[in-house]
N, C-alpha and C positions, 0 to 999 in steps of 0.2 A: 873879788871873791869869785871862785870858780862856780860853774853851773851846778855840779854835783853838791858842793858845799851849801849853796843857796837852797837847793832842793831839800836837803836834810834839815836846815834851820826852819824852813817853812813847815815841814812835816812835824818837827818837834813842837813848834808853836801851836799848830792845830790840835795835836794830841793833848797838850797841856791846857789849852783854853777850854776844851770841851764844849765849844759853841762855834757858831760861824764868825769868821773874821773878814773884814773888808780888806781890799788891796792896800788902802791907806794904813790900816792897822798892821798889816804884815810888813809894809815898807818901814814903819816906825820902829821895827825891831833892830834896824841897822843904824849905825852912826852916819851922819850926813855925808862925809867924804866917800863912804862905800855903799851908800843907799842905792839899791837897784832901781832901774826905771820900771814903769808899769809893764812894758813889753817883756822885760826880763822876768818879772814876777809871774806873768801869765805863762811864759815858756817853761819856767820851773814847775809851776802847778800842773801844766799839761804832761810833763815828764813824770811827775809824781802820780798822776792819774793812770798813766800807762803802767807804772810799776805795780799798781794795785790790781791790775787786770788778772783775773783768775784767783784772787785772794778773797778773804771774807770781809774785807773792808773796801770802801770806795771813797773817792773825793766827790762831794756833792755841793753844787752851787745853788744857793737860794737867794731870795731877795735881800737877805741880810749879809751876804758874803759867801764864803766857802767854808766847808767843814769836812772832817773825816768822820764817817759813820759806818756802822755795821750794815752789810747788804741785807736787803729786805728778807731774803729767804732764810737768814739766820736769826731774825728778830724773835720768833717764837721761843727758840732755845734760850736766847739771851734774857728774855722776860723772866725766866725762872731764877735769875740772880736776885730778884726782888721778891721775897716771900709774900709781902702784902701786895696784892694785885691792885693796881690803880683803877678807880671807877671810870667808866666811860661816860661821856657827856650824854645827857638825855636827848631823845629825838626832838623834843620841842626846842631845845637850845640849838641843835644842829640845823633844824629847819630855819630858824631865825637867822643864824649865821649864814646859811646858804643863800637866803634872799638878799642879805647885805652884800655878800661876796659877788653874786652873779648880777644883781640889779642896782648896785650902788651908783650914785648916792640915793638913799631911800629913807623915808621917815618912818616912825613907829606906826603911824596911822596907816600907811601904805602896806606895811608888814601885816598889820592886823586885818586889813581888807583882803589880802591874799589868803592868809591862814584861816580866817573866819573866826578867830578867837583873840581876846585881848593879849597883848604881849606881857608876860609876867615880868614885873620890875626886876626880879632876881636874875632873870636871864640876861637882860641888858647889863645889869650890874656886874655879873660874872664875866661877860665878854669884855667890858671896859677894864675890869681889874686884871684880866689876863692880857690886856693890851692887844687884843685881836681886832678891836674896832675902835674908832674915834669919831668925834664930831667933825665933819669936814665943811660944814656951812649951815645955812638955814633956808628952808623953802620960803618963797615969797608968797605966803598965805597968812591969813589972820592967825596971830599967835606965834608966827615965825618958828614953826616946828623944826627941830634939829634934823639935819641930814647926816646919816651914818655911813661910814665907809670902813674898809679894812686897813690894816697897818702892815709894816714890814714884819712885825712879830707873827702875824697871821701867816705870811709867806714862809717864814722860818719854821714854824711849827709843822706845817703841812708839806715842807720840802719843795716849795715852788720858787722859781726865779721871778716870775711875774704872774699876774692874773690870767695872762694868755694861756698858761699851762693848766688852768682848771679844766677838768673833764668837760667837753662840750655837752650841754644839756640836750641838744638836738639829737645826740647819739643815744640818749637814754629814753627820751620821749619827745614827740613833736610838741613844740611850744609856739607854734605859729601865731596863736591868738594873743600872746603876751607881748605887751609893749616893752621895748628894751629898757626904758628907764622908769617903767611903772608910772607913767603920767596919768594917774587915775583921778577922777573927780572925787577928791577925798571926802567932801561933805556927804556924798551919797554912799560911797563905799564904806566909810568909817561908821555910818549909821546902821550898817548891818546888811546891806545888799549882798546876795550870794555871789561868790566868785565863780569864774568859769572853770570848767574841768581842766583846761590847760594851765590856768593860774594855780589851781590846787595842786597840780602835778609838779609845779616848779619847786616849791619848798621841799617836797618829799624827795624828788629825784636829786636835788642839790644836796640834801642831808645825806642821802645814800652815797653820793660821790665823795663828800668830805669824810664820811665815816670810813669809806674804803681807803682813802689816802692815809688816814690815821692808822688803820689796821695794817696797811702795807708797811708803814714805818715802825710797827711794833709799839705804838703808843696808846692803843685802845684795848681794853680787856672786857671781861663780862660786865654787862650792865648792872649797876647796883643802885641806880638813881630812881627817883619817883617817876611814875608814868605820867602821861599827859593830864589825866584827870586830877592827880595829886598836885601837879605843878600849877594848873589853873586854879586850884583851890588855895594856892599860896605857899606850897611847900618850897623850901630853899632848893635852888638848882645848882648850888655850889658843888664843885667836883674837886677831889684831891689832886694836887699837882702830880702829873704823870712822871713815872720813872723813865728817864730818857734813854731807852735801850738802844736808840739809834746812834748814840755817841760812844766813841771808843774810850774817852777819858771820863772825868767826873760828870755826873748828870748836870744838865743845864740849870742854873739858878735863875729864877724869875723874880 
């Protein structure tokens, strides 16, 4: 198969899929005798990316593979294709997710120690249902608390190839006092000891960074969720599945 023909097959597949595809999935489009090598697939994808230069769409690589999406500057206009505007996730959820993303692996008690409030069960439930976080192990403490970490779906949603592409928190605010893995004395901190100013800044700045990533991808709209007080009182933190305006083909199915 010629390189131009290979490129067009990959373009058609990415448009039809409406989601990220791995190199293995792209290779599986071809019969064994004519199946291209990994290097050939990468070369064709590079050419495809060059073809999109100066156009409204781009080739985006994430932790889940590669996808074709609308460029960020056109996302606000594309959002008008969906009359019902999706709700944005609450700040409490984003702060919890930020702590997990930036300081993983982390337990719920450690999250509560930093944020200064109990983690609403609905927040963790929503993050698990969205498959943005998962249990990666257990802390060697009484009760064997679960350690939480992010998933490939998290990288896919926020358009990241790896966690290294998360906006550095030190560029947002100095976090010199914060231990990289939050190895806090849980028994004292979970009991209600106040967090430091740097620790309090971590979840807030991380939430802002994640919210900015979502807005840049056209996936977040006006806030329609309960505020922090309502969430801590037990209101549901469930959010409607977003209309995936970043994709050229059909919205991603979760």
